[in-house]
C-alpha positions as CSV (number, residue, x, y, z in Angstrom):
1,M,11.4,42.5,17.4
2,K,10.7,41.8,13.8
3,N,12.4,43.6,10.9
4,M,10.5,45.7,8.4
5,K,9.0,43.6,5.6
6,T,8.7,45.3,2.2
7,G,7.0,44.0,-0.9
8,V,4.6,44.5,-3.8
9,V,1.0,43.3,-3.8
10,L,-2.0,43.4,-6.1
11,D,-4.8,45.1,-4.2
12,K,-7.9,43.2,-5.3
13,R,-10.2,45.3,-3.1
14,S,-10.6,47.9,-5.9
15,T,-10.5,48.1,-9.7
16,N,-10.1,50.7,-12.4
17,R,-12.4,51.2,-15.4
18,Q,-10.6,48.4,-17.3
19,G,-11.2,46.0,-14.4
20,K,-7.5,46.0,-13.4
21,H,-6.4,46.0,-9.8
22,P,-3.9,48.6,-8.4
23,V,-0.3,47.4,-7.8
24,K,0.9,48.8,-4.4
25,F,4.0,48.7,-2.2
26,R,3.4,47.1,1.1
27,F,5.4,47.9,4.3
28,Y,4.9,45.8,7.4
29,N,6.4,46.3,10.9
30,N,5.3,45.8,14.5
31,G,2.2,44.0,13.5
32,K,0.8,46.7,11.2
33,A,0.9,47.0,7.4
34,V,0.4,50.1,5.2
35,H,0.2,50.4,1.4
36,H,1.6,52.9,-1.0
37,A,0.2,53.4,-4.5
38,T,2.4,52.9,-7.6
39,N,0.0,54.2,-10.3
40,L,0.3,50.8,-12.0
41,Y,-2.6,48.3,-12.6
42,A,-2.8,44.7,-13.6
43,F,-5.2,41.8,-14.1
44,P,-4.9,38.9,-11.7
45,D,-3.6,36.6,-14.4
46,E,-0.7,38.9,-15.4
47,F,0.7,39.6,-12.0
48,D,2.0,37.8,-8.9
49,E,3.8,39.1,-5.9
50,L,6.9,36.9,-6.4
51,N,7.6,37.5,-10.2
52,L,5.7,40.8,-10.6
53,F,4.3,41.5,-14.1
54,S,4.1,38.6,-16.5
55,L,6.2,39.0,-19.7
56,T,4.5,36.3,-21.6
57,K,2.4,38.5,-23.8
58,K,4.3,40.2,-26.7
59,E,2.1,43.3,-26.8
60,T,2.7,44.3,-23.1
61,R,6.2,42.8,-22.7
62,E,8.3,46.0,-23.1
63,Q,6.1,48.1,-20.8
64,Y,5.8,45.4,-18.2
65,R,9.5,44.9,-18.2
66,R,9.9,48.6,-17.4
67,N,7.3,48.3,-14.7
68,N,9.2,45.4,-13.1
69,I,12.5,47.3,-13.1
70,Y,10.8,50.2,-11.5
71,L,9.2,48.1,-8.8
72,T,12.4,46.2,-8.1
73,N,14.4,49.3,-7.8
74,E,12.0,51.0,-5.5
75,I,11.8,47.9,-3.2
76,D,15.6,47.9,-3.1
77,R,15.5,51.6,-2.2
78,A,13.0,50.9,0.6
79,D,15.3,48.2,1.9
80,R,18.3,50.5,1.9
81,L,16.3,53.2,3.7
82,Y,15.3,50.7,6.4
83,D,18.9,49.5,6.7
84,D,20.0,53.1,7.3
85,L,17.3,53.6,9.9
86,R,18.3,50.3,11.7
87,R,22.0,51.4,11.8
88,K,20.7,54.6,13.5
89,G,18.8,52.6,16.1
90,Q,15.4,53.3,14.6
91,S,14.4,49.8,13.6
92,N,11.2,50.1,15.7
93,I,9.8,52.7,13.3
94,S,6.1,52.3,12.5
95,A,5.1,51.2,9.0
96,E,3.1,54.5,8.6
97,R,6.1,56.6,9.5
98,F,8.3,54.6,7.2
99,K,5.9,55.1,4.4
100,D,6.2,58.9,4.9
101,L,10.0,58.8,4.8
102,F,9.9,56.6,1.8
103,T,7.5,58.9,0.0
104,K,9.6,62.0,0.8
105,S,12.8,60.5,-0.4
106,Q,11.2,59.0,-3.5
107,N,13.2,60.2,-6.5
108,I,11.1,58.4,-9.1
109,Q,7.6,60.0,-9.2
110,S,6.1,58.1,-12.1
111,G,7.2,55.1,-14.1
112,I,11.0,54.5,-14.2
113,I,13.9,56.8,-14.2
114,S,15.1,57.2,-17.8
115,F,18.6,56.6,-19.2
116,D,18.8,60.1,-20.6
117,S,17.7,61.8,-17.4
118,H,20.3,59.9,-15.4
119,F,22.9,60.8,-18.1
120,L,22.2,64.5,-17.3
121,S,22.6,63.8,-13.5
122,F,25.8,62.0,-14.2
123,I,27.1,65.0,-16.2
124,D,26.3,67.4,-13.4
125,D,29.1,65.8,-11.3
126,K,31.7,66.5,-14.0
127,V,33.7,69.6,-14.6
128,D,35.6,71.4,-17.4
129,R,36.6,69.3,-20.4
130,T,35.3,66.1,-19.1
131,K,31.8,67.6,-18.7
132,N,31.9,68.9,-22.3
133,I,32.9,65.5,-23.6
134,Y,30.0,63.7,-21.9
135,L,27.6,66.5,-23.0
136,T,28.7,66.0,-26.6
137,T,27.8,62.3,-26.3
138,Y,24.5,63.2,-24.7
139,N,23.6,65.6,-27.5
140,K,24.4,63.0,-30.1
141,L,22.1,60.5,-28.4
142,K,19.2,62.9,-28.2
143,S,19.7,64.0,-31.8
144,I,19.5,60.4,-33.1
145,F,16.9,58.9,-30.7
146,G,15.1,61.9,-29.4
147,N,12.3,61.9,-26.7
148,V,12.9,59.7,-23.6
149,I,15.5,57.0,-23.7
150,H,14.7,54.2,-21.2
151,F,17.4,51.9,-19.8
152,D,15.9,48.9,-21.5
153,D,16.0,50.8,-24.8
154,V,19.8,50.7,-24.5
155,D,20.4,47.2,-25.8
156,Y,22.7,45.6,-28.3
157,S,20.6,46.8,-31.3
158,F,20.5,50.4,-29.8
159,L,24.3,50.5,-29.6
160,Q,24.6,49.2,-33.2
161,K,22.3,51.8,-34.5
162,F,24.1,54.5,-32.5
163,E,27.4,53.4,-34.0
164,S,25.9,53.2,-37.5
165,E,24.5,56.7,-37.3
166,L,27.7,58.2,-36.0
167,I,29.6,56.6,-38.9
168,K,27.2,58.1,-41.4
169,R,27.9,61.5,-39.8
170,G,31.6,61.1,-40.4
171,N,32.7,60.3,-36.9
172,A,36.1,58.5,-36.7
173,V,36.3,55.1,-35.0
174,N,38.2,56.6,-31.9
175,T,35.6,59.4,-31.6
176,I,32.8,56.8,-31.6
177,S,34.7,54.7,-29.0
178,I,34.7,57.7,-26.7
179,D,30.9,58.1,-27.1
180,M,30.4,54.4,-26.4
181,R,32.6,54.5,-23.3
182,N,30.6,57.4,-22.1
183,V,27.4,55.5,-22.5
184,R,29.0,52.5,-20.7
185,A,30.1,54.8,-17.8
186,V,26.6,56.2,-17.3
187,F,25.1,52.7,-17.4
188,N,27.7,51.4,-14.9
189,D,27.0,54.4,-12.6
190,A,23.2,53.6,-12.7
191,A,23.9,49.9,-11.9
192,K,26.1,50.8,-9.0
193,K,23.4,53.1,-7.6
194,K,20.8,50.3,-8.0
195,L,18.8,52.3,-10.5
196,V,18.9,49.6,-13.1
197,S,19.4,45.8,-13.1
198,R,22.7,44.4,-14.3
199,D,20.6,42.0,-16.4
200,L,20.0,44.9,-18.8
201,Y,23.7,45.6,-19.2
202,P,24.3,45.8,-23.0
203,F,28.0,45.7,-23.1
204,Y,28.4,42.0,-22.4
205,D,27.8,41.4,-26.2
206,Y,28.7,44.8,-27.7
207,K,32.5,45.4,-28.0
208,I,33.8,48.9,-28.3
209,K,36.1,49.3,-31.3
210,N,39.3,51.3,-31.3
211,E,41.8,52.3,-34.0
212,E,45.5,52.3,-33.3
213,T,46.5,55.7,-32.0
214,E,48.0,57.8,-34.6
215,H,51.8,58.5,-34.2
216,R,51.9,62.1,-33.3
217,A,55.6,62.8,-32.9
218,I,57.3,65.5,-34.9
219,P,60.9,65.2,-36.4
220,V,63.7,66.6,-34.3
221,N,64.4,69.4,-36.8
222,K,60.8,70.6,-36.5
223,L,61.1,70.4,-32.7
224,R,64.2,72.6,-32.9
225,E,62.3,75.1,-35.2
226,L,59.6,75.2,-32.5
227,F,62.1,75.9,-29.8
228,A,63.7,78.7,-31.9
229,Y,60.5,80.2,-33.1
230,S,59.8,83.9,-32.4
231,G,56.4,85.4,-33.1
232,T,53.6,87.1,-31.2
233,D,53.5,87.3,-27.4
234,S,50.9,84.6,-27.3
235,E,53.0,82.3,-29.5
236,N,56.2,82.9,-27.6
237,W,54.3,82.1,-24.3
238,A,53.0,78.9,-25.9
239,R,56.5,78.0,-27.2
240,D,58.0,78.4,-23.7
241,V,55.3,76.3,-22.1
242,A,55.9,73.7,-24.8
243,K,59.6,73.7,-24.0
244,L,58.9,73.2,-20.3
245,I,56.5,70.3,-21.0
246,F,59.2,68.6,-23.1
247,Y,61.9,69.1,-20.5
248,L,59.6,67.5,-18.0
249,I,59.3,64.3,-20.2
250,G,56.1,65.4,-21.9
251,I,54.2,66.2,-18.8
252,N,50.4,66.5,-19.5
253,A,49.2,70.1,-19.4
254,S,46.6,69.1,-16.8
255,D,49.4,68.0,-14.5
256,L,51.6,71.0,-15.2
257,Y,48.6,73.2,-14.2
258,D,48.5,71.5,-10.8
259,L,52.2,71.1,-10.2
260,E,53.4,71.5,-6.6
261,K,56.7,72.8,-5.3
262,P,59.6,70.4,-5.9
263,T,61.5,68.6,-3.2
264,G,65.2,67.7,-3.4
265,G,65.4,69.1,-7.0
266,R,62.6,66.8,-8.2
267,I,58.9,67.4,-9.0
268,N,56.6,64.7,-7.7
269,Y,53.0,64.3,-8.9
270,R,50.3,61.8,-9.7
271,R,49.2,61.9,-13.3
272,D,45.7,63.2,-13.6
273,K,44.8,60.7,-16.2
274,T,46.1,57.5,-14.6
275,G,46.9,58.2,-11.0
276,R,50.5,57.0,-11.5
277,L,53.2,58.6,-9.4
278,Y,56.0,60.4,-11.3
279,S,59.2,61.8,-10.0
280,I,61.3,63.9,-12.5
281,H,64.6,65.6,-11.9
282,L,64.6,69.3,-12.8
283,E,67.2,70.0,-15.4
284,P,68.7,73.6,-15.6
285,E,66.7,74.3,-18.8
286,A,63.5,73.4,-16.9
287,M,64.5,75.5,-13.9
288,E,65.0,78.5,-16.1
289,L,61.5,78.3,-17.4
290,I,60.0,77.6,-14.0
291,E,61.5,80.9,-12.8
292,Q,59.7,82.5,-15.7
293,F,56.4,81.0,-14.8
294,K,56.7,81.3,-11.0
295,G,53.5,82.0,-9.2
296,Q,52.8,84.2,-6.3
297,N,50.4,81.9,-4.3
298,H,51.2,78.7,-6.2
299,F,54.4,77.0,-7.4
300,L,53.5,78.0,-11.0
301,C,51.3,80.9,-12.1
302,F,49.0,78.9,-14.3
303,R,46.4,78.4,-11.6
304,E,46.4,82.1,-10.9
305,R,46.0,83.1,-14.5
306,F,43.5,80.5,-15.7
307,S,40.3,79.5,-13.8
308,N,40.5,75.8,-15.1
309,K,42.8,73.4,-16.9
310,Y,40.7,73.5,-20.0
311,D,41.2,77.2,-20.5
312,F,44.9,76.7,-19.8
313,L,45.2,74.0,-22.5
314,K,43.3,76.2,-25.1
315,K,45.7,79.0,-24.4
316,I,48.7,76.7,-25.1
317,N,47.3,75.2,-28.3
318,G,45.5,78.3,-29.7
319,E,42.0,78.0,-31.2
320,D,39.5,79.5,-33.7
321,I,36.6,81.3,-32.0
322,I,33.4,82.2,-33.8
323,D,32.3,85.7,-32.9
324,A,28.8,86.6,-31.6
325,S,27.5,87.1,-35.2
326,G,28.4,83.6,-36.1
327,K,30.3,84.7,-39.2
328,M,33.8,85.9,-38.3
329,K,36.5,83.7,-36.9
330,I,38.8,85.1,-34.3
331,L,42.2,83.4,-34.3
332,K,43.8,82.7,-30.9
333,R,47.5,82.2,-31.4
334,G,49.4,79.3,-29.9
335,L,51.0,76.1,-30.9
336,N,48.6,75.6,-33.8
337,T,49.6,78.8,-35.5
338,I,53.3,78.1,-34.8
339,G,52.8,74.7,-36.4
340,F,51.3,76.4,-39.5
341,S,54.4,78.6,-39.7
342,I,56.9,75.8,-39.4
343,G,55.0,73.2,-41.5
344,V,53.6,70.9,-38.8
345,D,49.9,70.0,-38.9
346,N,47.9,69.9,-35.7
347,L,50.7,70.9,-33.4
348,T,49.5,70.5,-29.8
349,S,51.0,70.1,-26.3
350,Y,50.3,66.3,-26.4
351,V,52.7,66.0,-29.4
352,L,55.6,66.8,-27.1
353,R,55.1,63.6,-25.1
354,H,55.1,61.4,-28.2
355,T,58.2,63.3,-29.5
356,W,60.2,62.8,-26.3
357,A,59.6,59.1,-26.5
358,T,60.5,59.0,-30.2
359,V,63.7,60.9,-29.7
360,A,64.6,58.6,-26.8
361,G,64.1,55.6,-29.1
362,E,66.3,57.1,-31.8
363,L,69.0,57.6,-29.2
364,E,68.7,53.8,-28.4
365,I,67.6,54.4,-24.9
366,P,66.2,51.0,-23.6
367,K,62.5,50.5,-24.0
368,E,62.1,49.7,-20.4
369,T,63.6,53.1,-19.4
370,I,61.3,54.9,-21.9
371,K,58.3,53.0,-20.5
372,K,59.2,54.0,-16.9
373,A,59.7,57.6,-18.0
374,L,56.3,57.8,-19.5
375,G,54.6,55.6,-16.9
376,H,53.5,53.0,-19.4
377,G,52.9,49.3,-18.8
378,K,51.3,47.3,-16.1
379,K,53.2,46.5,-12.9
380,E,54.6,43.0,-13.1
381,V,55.3,40.6,-10.2
382,T,59.0,40.9,-10.8
383,D,58.8,44.6,-10.0
384,I,58.4,43.7,-6.4
385,Y,61.8,42.0,-6.4
386,I,63.7,44.1,-9.0
387,K,63.8,47.8,-8.1
388,F,64.1,50.1,-11.1
389,D,66.8,52.7,-10.7
390,P,65.2,56.2,-11.3
391,K,68.6,57.6,-12.3
392,K,68.2,55.8,-15.6
393,V,65.2,58.0,-16.4
394,D,67.1,61.1,-15.3
395,E,70.1,60.2,-17.5
396,A,67.7,59.5,-20.4
397,N,66.0,62.9,-20.1
398,R,69.4,64.6,-20.0
399,K,70.5,62.7,-23.1
400,V,67.3,63.7,-25.0
401,I,67.6,67.3,-24.0
402,D,71.3,67.5,-25.0
403,Y,70.5,66.0,-28.4
404,V,67.6,68.3,-29.2
405,L,69.5,71.4,-28.1
406,N,72.7,70.2,-29.9
407,I,74.7,70.2,-26.7
């Protein structure tokens, strides 16, 4: 039994008004062939079944390149469809029936799927803050380039222009790097799904720029002021969450939100951002706050009070909200307003992680221990042979807490 043969042919039995022949998909199995229209046309001297549309003429090069990408992607999709049928024991399917299945599953109705449309599909799979970050990049792209953005539009020159326009708008280097990484992620996703050829990948030549991350730690005296601060109920709640974050070695708010019940006096979790495994001993100061934030159906109450991590983080940090009229700002109190009161700009929950590391350094705790506490650094070959003692991190955390609390 022969396998299905798929390909693209120029059907010279008919022509359009320009004298061009229709380009068609051809499916052949069990001695019978069927054709499926593509809505594309070509003259005999600008098309062959092996190389598809010719790219020698400058005036048609860009459009024909898009045509070739479309045809190649669709043939790849047909092959994947047949492989799936073969695995199910349906390799004897007729060419006519295969054409029907191919047509019904066809997700590209005309021309080629665009970069911007795939960007939206990619965003649909995201949630909360991640979704908003990608949507921000998408809106920037559309405001600069407008209309439809094809995959082959996104080349080195495109990325340079995007970067240049973002700089003109006052975007910082690290903000632009986030946008560029988002573009790269969407392109990689399309390539993995065989929607675009790796030959069009623009990041082989374009390098994403980054600035050194700003040092965000606050002085110990300001940290003590934060811990001693007394204000509104919202601020006091944010203060206590901040203290818990610090006592847990600067745990990310996202991970605090998902934290599960401890075992053996330790919390164990994988960091949401990196997937690294953490194990932190619960000091008495942390246990006191955990009792305060104890949940009914979860270890902590945050998942019961907030529908997602993004809302939880906004509650901790506080925010300005524009009312429905678009005129009046409504101030949501949290770490930001506490920071204003104690003289610290941009006080957020993430500052606490940097501050723990800075205090540990000032106390001359070895860098290796600080790195282990924060989960930094790549795993070395020597780690296989030399096992790090986690008690060193426990002792470091106790030393940092004692120093901050003047114990």
